[in-house]
C-alpha positions in Angstrom: 2.2 15.0 8.7 2.4 11.4 8.3 3.8 8.8 5.3 1.5 5.8 5.3 3.2 3.0 3.4 0.9 0.0 2.4 1.8 -3.3 1.2 -1.5 -4.9 -0.5 -2.2 -7.6 -3.3 -2.5 -6.2 -6.6 -6.2 -7.4 -7.1 -7.4 -5.2 -4.1 -6.3 -2.0 -5.5 -9.5 -0.8 -7.1 -11.1 -1.7 -3.6 -8.4 0.5 -1.6 -8.6 3.4 -4.4 -12.1 3.7 -3.7 -11.8 3.4 -0.3 -9.3 5.9 0.0 -11.1 8.5 -2.2 -14.1 7.8 0.2 -12.0 8.7 3.3 -10.6 12.2 1.6 -7.4 10.9 0.3 -6.0 13.4 -2.3 -3.6 11.3 -3.9 -1.2 8.3 -3.7 2.1 6.6 -5.4 1.5 3.3 -6.3 4.6 0.9 -7.2 4.9 -2.8 -8.3 7.1 -4.5 -5.7 8.0 -8.4 -4.8 8.8 -9.9 -1.5 7.3 -12.4 1.2 6.0 -12.8 4.6 4.3 -15.6 6.2 3.3 -16.9 2.8 7.6 -18.0 1.9 6.2 -17.8 -1.6 4.3 -20.7 -3.8 5.1 -22.9 -6.0 4.3 -22.5 -9.7 4.1 -24.4 -13.1 6.7 -23.5 -15.3 7.2 -25.4 -18.8 5.9 -28.6 -17.0 8.0 -28.3 -13.9 7.6 -27.3 -10.4 9.2 -24.1 -9.7 9.4 -22.5 -6.1 8.5 -18.7 -6.5 10.2 -17.0 -3.6 8.9 -13.3 -4.0 5.2 -12.5 -4.4 3.9 -9.8 -6.9 2.5 -6.9 -4.5 1.6 -3.4 -4.5 3.3 -0.8 -2.7 1.2 2.1 -1.4 2.8 5.5 -0.6 0.6 8.2 1.0 1.3 11.1 2.7 -1.6 12.5 4.8 -1.9 15.3 7.6 -1.7 13.4 11.0 -5.3 13.8 12.0 -6.4 11.9 8.9 -3.9 9.0 9.5 -6.8 6.7 11.5 -9.2 7.1 8.9 -6.8 6.1 5.9 -5.2 3.5 7.8 -8.7 2.1 8.5 -9.7 2.5 4.9 -7.2 0.9 3.6 -7.2 -2.0 6.3 -10.6 -2.7 5.7 -10.7 -2.3 1.7 -7.4 -4.8 1.3 -8.2 -7.4 3.7 -9.2 -10.8 2.0 -8.9 -12.9 5.4 -6.5 -15.0 4.0 -2.4 -14.9 4.3 -0.9 -12.4 2.4 -3.2 -9.8 2.8 -0.4 -7.3 3.6 1.2 -4.8 5.9 0.8 -1.2 6.9 3.4 1.1 8.4 2.7 4.5 9.3 5.9 7.3 9.6 6.4 11.0 10.7 7.1 12.8 7.8 9.3 15.8 8.6 8.9 17.8 5.6 7.0 18.0 2.0 7.2 20.1 -0.5 5.0 21.0 -3.6 7.9 21.6 -6.3 5.2 23.5 -8.7 4.4 26.0 -6.5 6.9 25.7 -3.7 4.5 25.0 -0.9 5.6 23.4 2.2 4.1 20.7 4.6 0.7 21.5 2.5 -0.7 18.0 1.0 
């Protein structure tokens, strides 16, 4: 099993969710986060003054999948989240050693 963590632009969530559904993803967790990468933030107007916003709003998607589905899920996220602009996000893939469904006690079955 693997854990896929994707950081994406909030505006791309619907497209990513639809792509994940088509790729056979059974579920995901979405968290609102803030951060920066190559963009290094941006300037905003606040009460008539320019303010440097150092952290940009992003969404973090956490998706646990069987290892054989990882390439398809990663490609679905990449294709749906991509705008070709700086700040499209990142995808991280981690090995997941154990998972447990609380309701049934099933282990390592997603």
